[in-house]
N, C-alpha and C positions, 0 to 999 in steps of 0.2 A: 504495500500500500503506500503512496504517495502522502507519508503523513509530516514528513519535514522538507522545505524547500528555504535554499537560503542562495544568497549571492553577495558576495563582496568585493568592491573594487575601490582602485586607488586612482587618482587623479592630479595634474599639475597644470594649471594656465599660466602661462607669462604671457605677461601683455606690456612691450615697447611703447614708448615714447606717448605716454598718455599724455591728455590735455588738460590744461587747467589754467590760471592766471598766475602771471609774475609781473613785477613792479621794477620798470624800465627808466633809468634815469640816467639823461644822456649828458646834460652838465645842470648846471645850478636852477638852470630856468626854463626846463622842460623835463618834465616826468610824468609817467603814465602807467598803466595797468595794460599789460598785453597778453594776450591767448595765445600760448604756444604750448609746445611740448616742455613738459615738466619734469621725464622723470618713468622709470618703467615701474611693473608690480608683478608680483607672481601669488598665486592661489593654490595651495595644496589641499588635499582632501581624501578621505574615504566615505565610501557609501555602503552600508548594510542593507540589504532586504532579508526578512527572515519570518517565516509562516511556519506555524505549525496546527496541525490537525488532527486533534485527540479523537475526535467523534466523527467517522464519515461510513454512512451506511446509505442505501437505495433511497431513503426517504428524510433523514437526518442529518445534519453538516455543524460542526461547532469548528470554529478557526481562529486562531490569534496571531498577529503578523505586527511587524513594526519595520519602519523605513526611514531610517537615519543617515544622517551626515554629519562628519565633523569636518570642519572647514578652518583655513589660516588664511585669510589675505592680508599682503603687506606691501608697504611700499620700498622700491629698490634705487637707490642713487638718485634721490628725486629731492626737489624744494619747492616751495609755494610761496606766494605771496600773503600777507597779514596786513590786518588795518594799522595806520601808523608809517606805510610805506617802507617795507621791508621784507626780504624774501627769507624762510627759514628752512632748516633741513627737515625734512619729513622720513627721512630714512629708518625704516622700521615700524612707522606708523601703521596702524589698521587700516585696510581698506573701508571707504563706507559703504554702507549697505550690504554689507557681507557678514551675516550671521555665524557664529561659532557653530551653532546646533540647529540644526531643522530633523525635527523629529515627529511623523506620523504612527499612530501607534492606534490600534482598534482590535475588535472581535467582531465575528461575522457568525451569525445562527441563521441556520434553513431548515424549516420543516416543510414537507411535500410542496405547497403551490407559496409557501411565505419564505421571505430572505429578508433579514436584518441585519444592519451593519452599524456600531456605533464605534465612532471614531474620535481620537485627541490629537490634535495639533499641538506642537510647541516651536515656535521659534526664539530664539536668544536676542537680547539688545545688540544694538548695532551702532556704531556713530555713523552721523550725518555729514561730515566732513573732514576733508584728510588732514585736519590738525587734531582730529580726535577730540574735539571740546564735548566737556559733559554737561556744564550748565548751560541751559538753553538759553538763546539772545533774546534781547526784548522782544521780537518780532515771530518767535517760535521758529525762525528758518534753519537755524543752528541748533546741535545738543543732540544728546543720547536719545535714541529710540528705545521704549524699553522693550523687555521680553514680552511674552505675550503666549497664550495658550487658550484655545477656543475647542468646544465640542461639537461633533454634527452628527445627526442621525440621519438616515436613509433605508428606504427597503423598497421591495418591489413583491406583488402578488400575479401570479400567473393565472389565466381564465384558458383552460385547455392549450392547445399547442399555438394559439395564433393570437392571443389577447394579453397584453400585460399592463396593469397598474404601478406607476411609481409614485411615490411621494417622500418628501424628506425636510428635514428642519437643518438649517444651517445657523451656527453660533448658538445654539440649543441653552445655552445659560445668557444670552443676550449681553457678551462681554463688551465693554467698552475698550477699545484700543486703536492704535495708528500703527503704519507703517514706514512711514515716509515725512519729511521735513522740506517742503518744496519752498525754494527761494523765490521764483516767478510764476506763472499761471498756475493756478488760479489767483494767485497772491501769497504771500509769506504767511509761514504757518503749519499745520499738519494738516495731512489727508484724513482724516477719521475712516476706517473702516465701518462696512455694513452692520448694523445690531441684526436681532433674530430675523430670520427669514422661513420661508415655507414655499415648497413647489410640489406641484402636480401633475403629472402627464400620464396621457393613456396610449397606448402603442399597439397597432395591429400588423402581422407579420401577414404580408402577400404572397 
């Protein structure tokens, strides 16, 4: 019986000549911000998928699963502009919007025509800028993006061999969280994620 499934992989992404802003001073009277290549970056990580099925019969199924990744993104030989008209070395700083952990875990149960899945998703905290600023700026566009975890519940119901009803609840606990701090459109601040939502669909196999 196929009661255990596992897949483990490792990766590395090298990104040379990343774009950002530098402060340029040509002489005492000419100084400006210039968008150009500021340095390189490297992201290394491992990903694990594991599924265990302790119960599997012709009419019933119970399985537990996890899909988890551990990543480390960092700048290499890079520098960037800061307020006040200077450039600082950011070699070794963490890449913005690259969480250390992303994990999705859940349990699936099926009995005859009914299938239900409960899933918990977790994303660890991330920085929103190359300087790795922790405290939020007055306009909210820079600062730490906190970690968050949400629950989802979804399932399906089959009718014969041709019809299926699907339904689900996203963000079951109605968790309030955000995933990004934009600087421009639609304005500086945070992008709040959706609260609790529901969906329902009906399918016919022709």
